[in-house]
PDB file as gemmi writes it, atoms N, CA and C in Angstrom:
CRYST1    1.000    1.000    1.000  90.00  90.00  90.00 P 1                      
ATOM      1  N   MET A   1      31.121 -55.179 -23.399  1.00  0.00           N  
ATOM      2  CA  MET A   1      30.229 -55.117 -22.247  1.00  0.00           C  
ATOM      3  C   MET A   1      28.821 -55.495 -22.705  1.00  0.00           C  
ATOM      4  N   SER A   2      28.089 -56.219 -21.888  1.00  0.00           N  
ATOM      5  CA  SER A   2      26.755 -56.683 -22.241  1.00  0.00           C  
ATOM      6  C   SER A   2      25.746 -55.543 -22.178  1.00  0.00           C  
ATOM      7  N   GLU A   3      24.540 -55.849 -22.698  1.00  0.00           N  
ATOM      8  CA  GLU A   3      23.441 -54.880 -22.630  1.00  0.00           C  
ATOM      9  C   GLU A   3      23.208 -54.460 -21.184  1.00  0.00           C  
ATOM     10  N   VAL A   4      23.166 -55.442 -20.289  1.00  0.00           N  
ATOM     11  CA  VAL A   4      22.947 -55.143 -18.875  1.00  0.00           C  
ATOM     12  C   VAL A   4      24.066 -54.249 -18.347  1.00  0.00           C  
ATOM     13  N   GLY A   5      25.295 -54.532 -18.757  1.00  0.00           N  
ATOM     14  CA  GLY A   5      26.424 -53.709 -18.334  1.00  0.00           C  
ATOM     15  C   GLY A   5      26.297 -52.271 -18.812  1.00  0.00           C  
ATOM     16  N   GLN A   6      25.810 -52.094 -20.032  1.00  0.00           N  
ATOM     17  CA  GLN A   6      25.624 -50.741 -20.562  1.00  0.00           C  
ATOM     18  C   GLN A   6      24.541 -50.010 -19.787  1.00  0.00           C  
ATOM     19  N   PHE A   7      23.455 -50.725 -19.455  1.00  0.00           N  
ATOM     20  CA  PHE A   7      22.391 -50.119 -18.667  1.00  0.00           C  
ATOM     21  C   PHE A   7      22.907 -49.759 -17.280  1.00  0.00           C  
ATOM     22  N   THR A   8      23.736 -50.646 -16.715  1.00  0.00           N  
ATOM     23  CA  THR A   8      24.292 -50.409 -15.389  1.00  0.00           C  
ATOM     24  C   THR A   8      25.211 -49.198 -15.393  1.00  0.00           C  
ATOM     25  N   ASP A   9      26.011 -49.064 -16.437  1.00  0.00           N  
ATOM     26  CA  ASP A   9      26.912 -47.915 -16.567  1.00  0.00           C  
ATOM     27  C   ASP A   9      26.108 -46.612 -16.544  1.00  0.00           C  
ATOM     28  N   LEU A  10      25.013 -46.587 -17.280  1.00  0.00           N  
ATOM     29  CA  LEU A  10      24.134 -45.419 -17.274  1.00  0.00           C  
ATOM     30  C   LEU A  10      23.504 -45.251 -15.894  1.00  0.00           C  
ATOM     31  N   GLY A  11      23.064 -46.361 -15.304  1.00  0.00           N  
ATOM     32  CA  GLY A  11      22.413 -46.314 -13.994  1.00  0.00           C  
ATOM     33  C   GLY A  11      23.316 -45.768 -12.899  1.00  0.00           C  
ATOM     34  N   VAL A  12      24.608 -46.074 -12.982  1.00  0.00           N  
ATOM     35  CA  VAL A  12      25.559 -45.576 -11.975  1.00  0.00           C  
ATOM     36  C   VAL A  12      25.577 -44.051 -11.988  1.00  0.00           C  
ATOM     37  N   LEU A  13      25.655 -43.472 -13.174  1.00  0.00           N  
ATOM     38  CA  LEU A  13      25.662 -42.002 -13.264  1.00  0.00           C  
ATOM     39  C   LEU A  13      24.336 -41.428 -12.797  1.00  0.00           C  
ATOM     40  N   LEU A  14      23.229 -42.037 -13.202  1.00  0.00           N  
ATOM     41  CA  LEU A  14      21.915 -41.544 -12.774  1.00  0.00           C  
ATOM     42  C   LEU A  14      21.775 -41.603 -11.253  1.00  0.00           C  
ATOM     43  N   THR A  15      22.231 -42.698 -10.662  1.00  0.00           N  
ATOM     44  CA  THR A  15      22.147 -42.830  -9.204  1.00  0.00           C  
ATOM     45  C   THR A  15      23.016 -41.789  -8.516  1.00  0.00           C  
ATOM     46  N   THR A  16      24.192 -41.556  -9.058  1.00  0.00           N  
ATOM     47  CA  THR A  16      25.085 -40.531  -8.496  1.00  0.00           C  
ATOM     48  C   THR A  16      24.402 -39.168  -8.509  1.00  0.00           C  
ATOM     49  N   LEU A  17      23.783 -38.834  -9.631  1.00  0.00           N  
ATOM     50  CA  LEU A  17      23.088 -37.544  -9.735  1.00  0.00           C  
ATOM     51  C   LEU A  17      21.906 -37.486  -8.767  1.00  0.00           C  
ATOM     52  N   LYS A  18      21.144 -38.577  -8.687  1.00  0.00           N  
ATOM     53  CA  LYS A  18      19.974 -38.615  -7.801  1.00  0.00           C  
ATOM     54  C   LYS A  18      20.384 -38.427  -6.345  1.00  0.00           C  
ATOM     55  N   VAL A  19      21.399 -39.182  -5.919  1.00  0.00           N  
ATOM     56  CA  VAL A  19      21.855 -39.090  -4.530  1.00  0.00           C  
ATOM     57  C   VAL A  19      22.349 -37.679  -4.233  1.00  0.00           C  
ATOM     58  N   ARG A  20      23.135 -37.138  -5.152  1.00  0.00           N  
ATOM     59  CA  ARG A  20      23.666 -35.788  -4.956  1.00  0.00           C  
ATOM     60  C   ARG A  20      22.552 -34.752  -4.838  1.00  0.00           C  
ATOM     61  N   SER A  21      21.435 -34.974  -5.537  1.00  0.00           N  
ATOM     62  CA  SER A  21      20.329 -34.010  -5.501  1.00  0.00           C  
ATOM     63  C   SER A  21      19.631 -33.989  -4.141  1.00  0.00           C  
ATOM     64  N   GLY A  22      19.722 -35.113  -3.412  1.00  0.00           N  
ATOM     65  CA  GLY A  22      19.051 -35.199  -2.115  1.00  0.00           C  
ATOM     66  C   GLY A  22      17.553 -35.437  -2.224  1.00  0.00           C  
ATOM     67  N   ARG A  23      17.063 -35.680  -3.424  1.00  0.00           N  
ATOM     68  CA  ARG A  23      15.625 -35.900  -3.636  1.00  0.00           C  
ATOM     69  C   ARG A  23      15.314 -37.393  -3.651  1.00  0.00           C  
ATOM     70  N   THR A  24      14.076 -37.708  -3.331  1.00  0.00           N  
ATOM     71  CA  THR A  24      13.612 -39.098  -3.389  1.00  0.00           C  
ATOM     72  C   THR A  24      13.255 -39.456  -4.832  1.00  0.00           C  
ATOM     73  N   TYR A  25      13.100 -40.749  -5.077  1.00  0.00           N  
ATOM     74  CA  TYR A  25      12.634 -41.185  -6.404  1.00  0.00           C  
ATOM     75  C   TYR A  25      11.295 -40.528  -6.719  1.00  0.00           C  
ATOM     76  N   GLU A  26      10.422 -40.515  -5.741  1.00  0.00           N  
ATOM     77  CA  GLU A  26       9.082 -39.949  -5.939  1.00  0.00           C  
ATOM     78  C   GLU A  26       9.159 -38.466  -6.307  1.00  0.00           C  
ATOM     79  N   ALA A  27       9.954 -37.703  -5.569  1.00  0.00           N  
ATOM     80  CA  ALA A  27      10.056 -36.265  -5.831  1.00  0.00           C  
ATOM     81  C   ALA A  27      10.672 -35.982  -7.200  1.00  0.00           C  
ATOM     82  N   LEU A  28      11.731 -36.703  -7.543  1.00  0.00           N  
ATOM     83  CA  LEU A  28      12.369 -36.508  -8.849  1.00  0.00           C  
ATOM     84  C   LEU A  28      11.442 -36.926  -9.987  1.00  0.00           C  
ATOM     85  N   ALA A  29      10.797 -38.070  -9.824  1.00  0.00           N  
ATOM     86  CA  ALA A  29       9.890 -38.561 -10.867  1.00  0.00           C  
ATOM     87  C   ALA A  29       8.772 -37.553 -11.120  1.00  0.00           C  
ATOM     88  N   ARG A  30       8.193 -37.044 -10.059  1.00  0.00           N  
ATOM     89  CA  ARG A  30       7.120 -36.052 -10.193  1.00  0.00           C  
ATOM     90  C   ARG A  30       7.639 -34.806 -10.896  1.00  0.00           C  
ATOM     91  N   ARG A  31       8.842 -34.387 -10.529  1.00  0.00           N  
ATOM     92  CA  ARG A  31       9.426 -33.166 -11.101  1.00  0.00           C  
ATOM     93  C   ARG A  31       9.687 -33.286 -12.608  1.00  0.00           C  
ATOM     94  N   ILE A  32      10.082 -34.497 -13.070  1.00  0.00           N  
ATOM     95  CA  ILE A  32      10.406 -34.644 -14.496  1.00  0.00           C  
ATOM     96  C   ILE A  32       9.292 -35.308 -15.302  1.00  0.00           C  
ATOM     97  N   GLY A  33       8.216 -35.704 -14.629  1.00  0.00           N  
ATOM     98  CA  GLY A  33       7.047 -36.203 -15.342  1.00  0.00           C  
ATOM     99  C   GLY A  33       7.090 -37.663 -15.769  1.00  0.00           C  
ATOM    100  N   ILE A  34       7.713 -38.516 -14.944  1.00  0.00           N  
ATOM    101  CA  ILE A  34       7.677 -39.950 -15.203  1.00  0.00           C  
ATOM    102  C   ILE A  34       7.270 -40.664 -13.922  1.00  0.00           C  
ATOM    103  N   SER A  35       7.040 -41.968 -14.013  1.00  0.00           N  
ATOM    104  CA  SER A  35       6.662 -42.715 -12.814  1.00  0.00           C  
ATOM    105  C   SER A  35       7.890 -42.988 -11.943  1.00  0.00           C  
ATOM    106  N   ARG A  36       7.636 -43.156 -10.667  1.00  0.00           N  
ATOM    107  CA  ARG A  36       8.712 -43.488  -9.731  1.00  0.00           C  
ATOM    108  C   ARG A  36       9.355 -44.809 -10.121  1.00  0.00           C  
ATOM    109  N   SER A  37       8.540 -45.774 -10.536  1.00  0.00           N  
ATOM    110  CA  SER A  37       9.094 -47.084 -10.890  1.00  0.00           C  
ATOM    111  C   SER A  37       9.975 -46.999 -12.137  1.00  0.00           C  
ATOM    112  N   ALA A  38       9.603 -46.179 -13.119  1.00  0.00           N  
ATOM    113  CA  ALA A  38      10.451 -46.003 -14.307  1.00  0.00           C  
ATOM    114  C   ALA A  38      11.786 -45.389 -13.904  1.00  0.00           C  
ATOM    115  N   LEU A  39      11.747 -44.369 -13.068  1.00  0.00           N  
ATOM    116  CA  LEU A  39      12.979 -43.725 -12.613  1.00  0.00           C  
ATOM    117  C   LEU A  39      13.859 -44.730 -11.878  1.00  0.00           C  
ATOM    118  N   HIS A  40      13.255 -45.548 -11.038  1.00  0.00           N  
ATOM    119  CA  HIS A  40      14.021 -46.552 -10.302  1.00  0.00           C  
ATOM    120  C   HIS A  40      14.664 -47.557 -11.268  1.00  0.00           C  
ATOM    121  N   ARG A  41      13.926 -47.984 -12.299  1.00  0.00           N  
ATOM    122  CA  ARG A  41      14.497 -48.913 -13.292  1.00  0.00           C  
ATOM    123  C   ARG A  41      15.704 -48.298 -13.980  1.00  0.00           C  
ATOM    124  N   TYR A  42      15.618 -47.025 -14.349  1.00  0.00           N  
ATOM    125  CA  TYR A  42      16.737 -46.369 -15.023  1.00  0.00           C  
ATOM    126  C   TYR A  42      17.952 -46.271 -14.095  1.00  0.00           C  
ATOM    127  N   CYS A  43      17.719 -45.874 -12.854  1.00  0.00           N  
ATOM    128  CA  CYS A  43      18.827 -45.711 -11.904  1.00  0.00           C  
ATOM    129  C   CYS A  43      19.449 -47.041 -11.498  1.00  0.00           C  
ATOM    130  N   SER A  44      18.657 -48.094 -11.490  1.00  0.00           N  
ATOM    131  CA  SER A  44      19.189 -49.406 -11.088  1.00  0.00           C  
ATOM    132  C   SER A  44      19.797 -50.164 -12.269  1.00  0.00           C  
ATOM    133  N   GLY A  45      19.751 -49.574 -13.458  1.00  0.00           N  
ATOM    134  CA  GLY A  45      20.345 -50.219 -14.624  1.00  0.00           C  
ATOM    135  C   GLY A  45      19.487 -51.307 -15.225  1.00  0.00           C  
ATOM    136  N   GLN A  46      18.194 -51.310 -14.901  1.00  0.00           N  
ATOM    137  CA  GLN A  46      17.290 -52.330 -15.428  1.00  0.00           C  
ATOM    138  C   GLN A  46      16.540 -51.865 -16.663  1.00  0.00           C  
ATOM    139  N   GLY A  47      16.756 -50.641 -17.074  1.00  0.00           N  
ATOM    140  CA  GLY A  47      16.078 -50.130 -18.257  1.00  0.00           C  
ATOM    141  C   GLY A  47      16.691 -48.815 -18.703  1.00  0.00           C  
ATOM    142  N   VAL A  48      16.291 -48.403 -19.886  1.00  0.00           N  
ATOM    143  CA  VAL A  48      16.786 -47.151 -20.455  1.00  0.00           C  
ATOM    144  C   VAL A  48      15.644 -46.527 -21.257  1.00  0.00           C  
ATOM    145  N   PRO A  49      15.412 -45.231 -21.106  1.00  0.00           N  
ATOM    146  CA  PRO A  49      14.326 -44.615 -21.869  1.00  0.00           C  
ATOM    147  C   PRO A  49      14.662 -44.549 -23.357  1.00  0.00           C  
ATOM    148  N   SER A  50      13.624 -44.551 -24.177  1.00  0.00           N  
ATOM    149  CA  SER A  50      13.813 -44.510 -25.630  1.00  0.00           C  
ATOM    150  C   SER A  50      14.342 -43.179 -26.123  1.00  0.00           C  
ATOM    151  N   ASP A  51      14.052 -42.127 -25.391  1.00  0.00           N  
ATOM    152  CA  ASP A  51      14.531 -40.810 -25.827  1.00  0.00           C  
ATOM    153  C   ASP A  51      15.390 -40.168 -24.739  1.00  0.00           C  
ATOM    154  N   PHE A  52      16.283 -39.305 -25.171  1.00  0.00           N  
ATOM    155  CA  PHE A  52      17.204 -38.671 -24.226  1.00  0.00           C  
ATOM    156  C   PHE A  52      16.538 -37.560 -23.420  1.00  0.00           C  
ATOM    157  N   VAL A  53      15.446 -37.017 -23.905  1.00  0.00           N  
ATOM    158  CA  VAL A  53      14.796 -35.877 -23.241  1.00  0.00           C  
ATOM    159  C   VAL A  53      14.521 -36.176 -21.767  1.00  0.00           C  
ATOM    160  N   THR A  54      14.048 -37.373 -21.485  1.00  0.00           N  
ATOM    161  CA  THR A  54      13.756 -37.758 -20.100  1.00  0.00           C  
ATOM    162  C   THR A  54      15.008 -37.671 -19.240  1.00  0.00           C  
ATOM    163  N   LEU A  55      16.113 -38.181 -19.764  1.00  0.00           N  
ATOM    164  CA  LEU A  55      17.352 -38.158 -18.986  1.00  0.00           C  
ATOM    165  C   LEU A  55      17.924 -36.747 -18.876  1.00  0.00           C  
ATOM    166  N   GLU A  56      17.730 -35.947 -19.887  1.00  0.00           N  
ATOM    167  CA  GLU A  56      18.192 -34.564 -19.799  1.00  0.00           C  
ATOM    168  C   GLU A  56      17.419 -33.820 -18.710  1.00  0.00           C  
ATOM    169  N   ARG A  57      16.104 -34.032 -18.664  1.00  0.00           N  
ATOM    170  CA  ARG A  57      15.295 -33.405 -17.593  1.00  0.00           C  
ATOM    171  C   ARG A  57      15.759 -33.893 -16.228  1.00  0.00           C  
ATOM    172  N   LEU A  58      16.042 -35.180 -16.125  1.00  0.00           N  
ATOM    173  CA  LEU A  58      16.524 -35.728 -14.856  1.00  0.00           C  
ATOM    174  C   LEU A  58      17.859 -35.103 -14.477  1.00  0.00           C  
ATOM    175  N   GLY A  59      18.776 -35.058 -15.429  1.00  0.00           N  
ATOM    176  CA  GLY A  59      20.080 -34.458 -15.158  1.00  0.00           C  
ATOM    177  C   GLY A  59      19.957 -33.020 -14.691  1.00  0.00           C  
ATOM    178  N   ARG A  60      19.145 -32.248 -15.384  1.00  0.00           N  
ATOM    179  CA  ARG A  60      18.963 -30.838 -15.008  1.00  0.00           C  
ATOM    180  C   ARG A  60      18.305 -30.706 -13.636  1.00  0.00           C  
ATOM    181  N   ALA A  61      17.320 -31.574 -13.355  1.00  0.00           N  
ATOM    182  CA  ALA A  61      16.655 -31.539 -12.045  1.00  0.00           C  
ATOM    183  C   ALA A  61      17.618 -31.875 -10.913  1.00  0.00           C  
ATOM    184  N   CYS A  62      18.661 -32.643 -11.242  1.00  0.00           N  
ATOM    185  CA  CYS A  62      19.662 -33.028 -10.243  1.00  0.00           C  
ATOM    186  C   CYS A  62      20.845 -32.062 -10.210  1.00  0.00           C  
ATOM    187  N   GLY A  63      20.816 -31.032 -11.037  1.00  0.00           N  
ATOM    188  CA  GLY A  63      21.887 -30.042 -11.033  1.00  0.00           C  
ATOM    189  C   GLY A  63      23.131 -30.461 -11.802  1.00  0.00           C  
ATOM    190  N   ALA A  64      22.965 -31.343 -12.793  1.00  0.00           N  
ATOM    191  CA  ALA A  64      24.120 -31.799 -13.584  1.00  0.00           C  
ATOM    192  C   ALA A  64      24.731 -30.635 -14.351  1.00  0.00           C  
ATOM    193  N   ASN A  65      26.048 -30.615 -14.416  1.00  0.00           N  
ATOM    194  CA  ASN A  65      26.720 -29.585 -15.205  1.00  0.00           C  
ATOM    195  C   ASN A  65      26.807 -30.036 -16.665  1.00  0.00           C  
ATOM    196  N   ARG A  66      27.376 -29.196 -17.503  1.00  0.00           N  
ATOM    197  CA  ARG A  66      27.439 -29.477 -18.934  1.00  0.00           C  
ATOM    198  C   ARG A  66      28.205 -30.773 -19.229  1.00  0.00           C  
ATOM    199  N   ALA A  67      29.316 -30.982 -18.546  1.00  0.00           N  
ATOM    200  CA  ALA A  67      30.104 -32.200 -18.764  1.00  0.00           C  
ATOM    201  C   ALA A  67      29.322 -33.443 -18.341  1.00  0.00           C  
ATOM    202  N   GLU A  68      28.598 -33.359 -17.238  1.00  0.00           N  
ATOM    203  CA  GLU A  68      27.798 -34.495 -16.777  1.00  0.00           C  
ATOM    204  C   GLU A  68      26.656 -34.786 -17.748  1.00  0.00           C  
ATOM    205  N   LEU A  69      26.033 -33.743 -18.283  1.00  0.00           N  
ATOM    206  CA  LEU A  69      24.981 -33.951 -19.273  1.00  0.00           C  
ATOM    207  C   LEU A  69      25.538 -34.606 -20.534  1.00  0.00           C  
ATOM    208  N   ALA A  70      26.741 -34.199 -20.946  1.00  0.00           N  
ATOM    209  CA  ALA A  70      27.374 -34.813 -22.116  1.00  0.00           C  
ATOM    210  C   ALA A  70      27.679 -36.282 -21.838  1.00  0.00           C  
ATOM    211  N   ASP A  71      28.170 -36.589 -20.642  1.00  0.00           N  
ATOM    212  CA  ASP A  71      28.465 -37.970 -20.270  1.00  0.00           C  
ATOM    213  C   ASP A  71      27.181 -38.786 -20.204  1.00  0.00           C  
ATOM    214  N   LEU A  72      26.130 -38.182 -19.675  1.00  0.00           N  
ATOM    215  CA  LEU A  72      24.826 -38.837 -19.615  1.00  0.00           C  
ATOM    216  C   LEU A  72      24.351 -39.175 -21.025  1.00  0.00           C  
ATOM    217  N   HIS A  73      24.505 -38.245 -21.960  1.00  0.00           N  
ATOM    218  CA  HIS A  73      24.096 -38.476 -23.347  1.00  0.00           C  
ATOM    219  C   HIS A  73      24.929 -39.595 -23.977  1.00  0.00           C  
ATOM    220  N   ARG A  74      26.221 -39.596 -23.740  1.00  0.00           N  
ATOM    221  CA  ARG A  74      27.091 -40.639 -24.289  1.00  0.00           C  
ATOM    222  C   ARG A  74      26.688 -42.018 -23.751  1.00  0.00           C  
ATOM    223  N   ARG A  75      26.498 -42.102 -22.440  1.00  0.00           N  
ATOM    224  CA  ARG A  75      26.137 -43.392 -21.839  1.00  0.00           C  
ATOM    225  C   ARG A  75      24.762 -43.853 -22.314  1.00  0.00           C  
ATOM    226  N   TRP A  76      23.827 -42.914 -22.486  1.00  0.00           N  
ATOM    227  CA  TRP A  76      22.505 -43.266 -23.001  1.00  0.00           C  
ATOM    228  C   TRP A  76      22.638 -43.837 -24.420  1.00  0.00           C  
ATOM    229  N   GLY A  77      23.441 -43.197 -25.266  1.00  0.00           N  
ATOM    230  CA  GLY A  77      23.634 -43.673 -26.633  1.00  0.00           C  
ATOM    231  C   GLY A  77      24.209 -45.067 -26.670  1.00  0.00           C  
ATOM    232  N   VAL A  78      25.168 -45.347 -25.813  1.00  0.00           N  
ATOM    233  CA  VAL A  78      25.774 -46.679 -25.745  1.00  0.00           C  
ATOM    234  C   VAL A  78      24.735 -47.702 -25.287  1.00  0.00           C  
ATOM    235  N   ALA A  79      23.928 -47.352 -24.301  1.00  0.00           N  
ATOM    236  CA  ALA A  79      22.901 -48.266 -23.790  1.00  0.00           C  
ATOM    237  C   ALA A  79      21.829 -48.534 -24.849  1.00  0.00           C  
ATOM    238  N   ILE A  80      21.443 -47.512 -25.598  1.00  0.00           N  
ATOM    239  CA  ILE A  80      20.450 -47.692 -26.669  1.00  0.00           C  
ATOM    240  C   ILE A  80      21.014 -48.624 -27.745  1.00  0.00           C  
ATOM    241  N   ALA A  81      22.265 -48.418 -28.116  1.00  0.00           N  
ATOM    242  CA  ALA A  81      22.890 -49.280 -29.121  1.00  0.00           C  
ATOM    243  C   ALA A  81      22.946 -50.731 -28.632  1.00  0.00           C  
ATOM    244  N   ALA A  82      23.255 -50.930 -27.363  1.00  0.00           N  
ATOM    245  CA  ALA A  82      23.299 -52.283 -26.800  1.00  0.00           C  
ATOM    246  C   ALA A  82      21.911 -52.910 -26.803  1.00  0.00           C  
ATOM    247  N   ARG A  83      20.901 -52.113 -26.472  1.00  0.00           N  
ATOM    248  CA  ARG A  83      19.527 -52.628 -26.471  1.00  0.00           C  
ATOM    249  C   ARG A  83      19.109 -53.034 -27.882  1.00  0.00           C  
ATOM    250  N   GLU A  84      19.427 -52.212 -28.879  1.00  0.00           N  
ATOM    251  CA  GLU A  84      19.067 -52.522 -30.263  1.00  0.00           C  
ATOM    252  C   GLU A  84      19.803 -53.763 -30.761  1.00  0.00           C  
ATOM    253  N   ALA A  85      21.069 -53.904 -30.396  1.00  0.00           N  
ATOM    254  CA  ALA A  85      21.836 -55.089 -30.798  1.00  0.00           C  
ATOM    255  C   ALA A  85      21.247 -56.346 -30.163  1.00  0.00           C  
ATOM    256  N   ALA A  86      20.845 -56.252 -28.912  1.00  0.00           N  
ATOM    257  CA  ALA A  86      20.242 -57.396 -28.228  1.00  0.00           C  
ATOM    258  C   ALA A  86      18.905 -57.763 -28.870  1.00  0.00           C  
ATOM    259  N   ALA A  87      18.121 -56.767 -29.252  1.00  0.00           N  
ATOM    260  CA  ALA A  87      16.838 -57.028 -29.913  1.00  0.00           C  
ATOM    261  C   ALA A  87      17.059 -57.706 -31.259  1.00  0.00           C  
ATOM    262  N   GLU A  88      18.075 -57.291 -31.987  1.00  0.00           N  
ATOM    263  CA  GLU A  88      18.392 -57.915 -33.277  1.00  0.00           C  
ATOM    264  C   GLU A  88      18.844 -59.360 -33.088  1.00  0.00           C  
ATOM    265  N   ARG A  89      19.671 -59.614 -32.064  1.00  0.00           N  
ATOM    266  CA  ARG A  89      20.102 -60.987 -31.781  1.00  0.00           C  
ATOM    267  C   ARG A  89      18.903 -61.872 -31.450  1.00  0.00           C  
ATOM    268  N   THR A  90      17.997 -61.349 -30.636  1.00  0.00           N  
ATOM    269  CA  THR A  90      16.808 -62.105 -30.254  1.00  0.00           C  
ATOM    270  C   THR A  90      15.946 -62.403 -31.472  1.00  0.00           C  
ATOM    271  N   ALA A  91      15.740 -61.409 -32.319  1.00  0.00           N  
ATOM    272  CA  ALA A  91      14.938 -61.617 -33.530  1.00  0.00           C  
ATOM    273  C   ALA A  91      15.587 -62.657 -34.435  1.00  0.00           C  
ATOM    274  N   ARG A  92      16.903 -62.596 -34.582  1.00  0.00           N  
ATOM    275  CA  ARG A  92      17.630 -63.558 -35.413  1.00  0.00           C  
ATOM    276  C   ARG A  92      17.496 -64.967 -34.836  1.00  0.00           C  
ATOM    277  N   GLN A  93      17.616 -65.086 -33.520  1.00  0.00           N  
ATOM    278  CA  GLN A  93      17.491 -66.395 -32.881  1.00  0.00           C  
ATOM    279  C   GLN A  93      16.080 -66.950 -33.065  1.00  0.00           C  
ATOM    280  N   GLN A  94      15.078 -66.092 -32.969  1.00  0.00           N  
ATOM    281  CA  GLN A  94      13.702 -66.544 -33.158  1.00  0.00           C  
ATOM    282  C   GLN A  94      13.472 -66.998 -34.603  1.00  0.00           C  
ATOM    283  N   ARG A  95      14.015 -66.254 -35.562  1.00  0.00           N  
ATOM    284  CA  ARG A  95      13.882 -66.647 -36.962  1.00  0.00           C  
ATOM    285  C   ARG A  95      14.587 -67.978 -37.199  1.00  0.00           C  
ATOM    286  N   ASP A  96      15.785 -68.106 -36.650  1.00  0.00           N  
ATOM    287  CA  ASP A  96      16.557 -69.329 -36.850  1.00  0.00           C  
ATOM    288  C   ASP A  96      15.890 -70.534 -36.197  1.00  0.00           C  
ATOM    289  N   SER A  97      15.300 -70.342 -35.029  1.00  0.00           N  
ATOM    290  CA  SER A  97      14.648 -71.479 -34.370  1.00  0.00           C  
ATOM    291  C   SER A  97      13.326 -71.820 -35.044  1.00  0.00           C  
ATOM    292  N   ALA A  98      12.690 -70.869 -35.692  1.00  0.00           N  
ATOM    293  CA  ALA A  98      11.445 -71.135 -36.412  1.00  0.00           C  
ATOM    294  C   ALA A  98      11.718 -71.870 -37.719  1.00  0.00           C  
ATOM    295  N   ASP A  99      12.897 -71.648 -38.309  1.00  0.00           N  
ATOM    296  CA  ASP A  99      13.266 -72.273 -39.587  1.00  0.00           C  
ATOM    297  C   ASP A  99      14.738 -72.676 -39.532  1.00  0.00           C  
ATOM    298  N   PRO A 100      15.061 -73.742 -38.760  1.00  0.00           N  
ATOM    299  CA  PRO A 100      16.468 -74.106 -38.593  1.00  0.00           C  
ATOM    300  C   PRO A 100      17.163 -74.450 -39.911  1.00  0.00           C  
ATOM    301  N   ASP A 101      16.438 -75.036 -40.863  1.00  0.00           N  
ATOM    302  CA  ASP A 101      17.058 -75.341 -42.158  1.00  0.00           C  
ATOM    303  C   ASP A 101      17.367 -74.067 -42.928  1.00  0.00           C  
ATOM    304  N   GLY A 102      16.525 -73.050 -42.770  1.00  0.00           N  
ATOM    305  CA  GLY A 102      16.752 -71.770 -43.446  1.00  0.00           C  
ATOM    306  C   GLY A 102      18.029 -71.113 -42.976  1.00  0.00           C  
ATOM    307  N   ALA A 103      18.352 -71.246 -41.694  1.00  0.00           N  
ATOM    308  CA  ALA A 103      19.588 -70.665 -41.162  1.00  0.00           C  
ATOM    309  C   ALA A 103      20.790 -71.352 -41.780  1.00  0.00           C  
ATOM    310  N   GLU A 104      20.711 -72.692 -41.918  1.00  0.00           N  
ATOM    311  CA  GLU A 104      21.839 -73.403 -42.521  1.00  0.00           C  
ATOM    312  C   GLU A 104      21.947 -73.086 -44.006  1.00  0.00           C  
ATOM    313  N   ARG A 105      20.823 -72.980 -44.710  1.00  0.00           N  
ATOM    314  CA  ARG A 105      20.861 -72.611 -46.132  1.00  0.00           C  
ATOM    315  C   ARG A 105      21.487 -71.239 -46.300  1.00  0.00           C  
ATOM    316  N   ALA A 106      21.161 -70.318 -45.383  1.00  0.00           N  
ATOM    317  CA  ALA A 106      21.723 -68.966 -45.479  1.00  0.00           C  
ATOM    318  C   ALA A 106      23.231 -69.009 -45.287  1.00  0.00           C  
ATOM    319  N   LEU A 107      23.704 -69.865 -44.400  1.00  0.00           N  
ATOM    320  CA  LEU A 107      25.136 -69.969 -44.153  1.00  0.00           C  
ATOM    321  C   LEU A 107      25.881 -70.619 -45.327  1.00  0.00           C  
ATOM    322  N   THR A 108      25.252 -71.620 -45.949  1.00  0.00           N  
ATOM    323  CA  THR A 108      25.930 -72.332 -47.032  1.00  0.00           C  
ATOM    324  C   THR A 108      25.642 -71.749 -48.402  1.00  0.00           C  
ATOM    325  N   GLY A 109      24.647 -70.863 -48.459  1.00  0.00           N  
ATOM    326  CA  GLY A 109      24.295 -70.258 -49.743  1.00  0.00           C  
ATOM    327  C   GLY A 109      23.412 -71.154 -50.581  1.00  0.00           C  
ATOM    328  N   ALA A 110      22.869 -72.228 -49.989  1.00  0.00           N  
ATOM    329  CA  ALA A 110      22.006 -73.139 -50.725  1.00  0.00           C  
ATOM    330  C   ALA A 110      20.661 -72.486 -51.007  1.00  0.00           C  
ATOM    331  N   ILE A 111      20.109 -72.817 -52.136  1.00  0.00           N  
ATOM    332  CA  ILE A 111      18.794 -72.280 -52.529  1.00  0.00           C  
ATOM    333  C   ILE A 111      17.775 -73.371 -52.259  1.00  0.00           C  
ATOM    334  N   PRO A 112      16.650 -73.001 -51.581  1.00  0.00           N  
ATOM    335  CA  PRO A 112      15.634 -74.017 -51.240  1.00  0.00           C  
ATOM    336  C   PRO A 112      14.967 -74.597 -52.468  1.00  0.00           C  
TER     337      PRO A 112                                                      
END                                                                             
């Protein structure tokens, strides 16, 4: 599954919790101490917070049970791993495009 897919998987659970809570983005964001736009990005699968604390506060504010919090943590971990892998791919592509001969030397083991 792609990075976006991992974010979406997390977003589906967050949206489910948000809807079940009956609160607006604004009310939930204020309650957990983040911006409404950040909360919307997380719920829509367009982003993931760097730390789990934010999502734990969100889960608790929405009345998540222990199993839901565990699932939230698992999905967050998967999304973070996908984000880090995507960042590494991007960095590698930038290095390779900056020094295309270096990428081929690395593949063939040639010394410059």
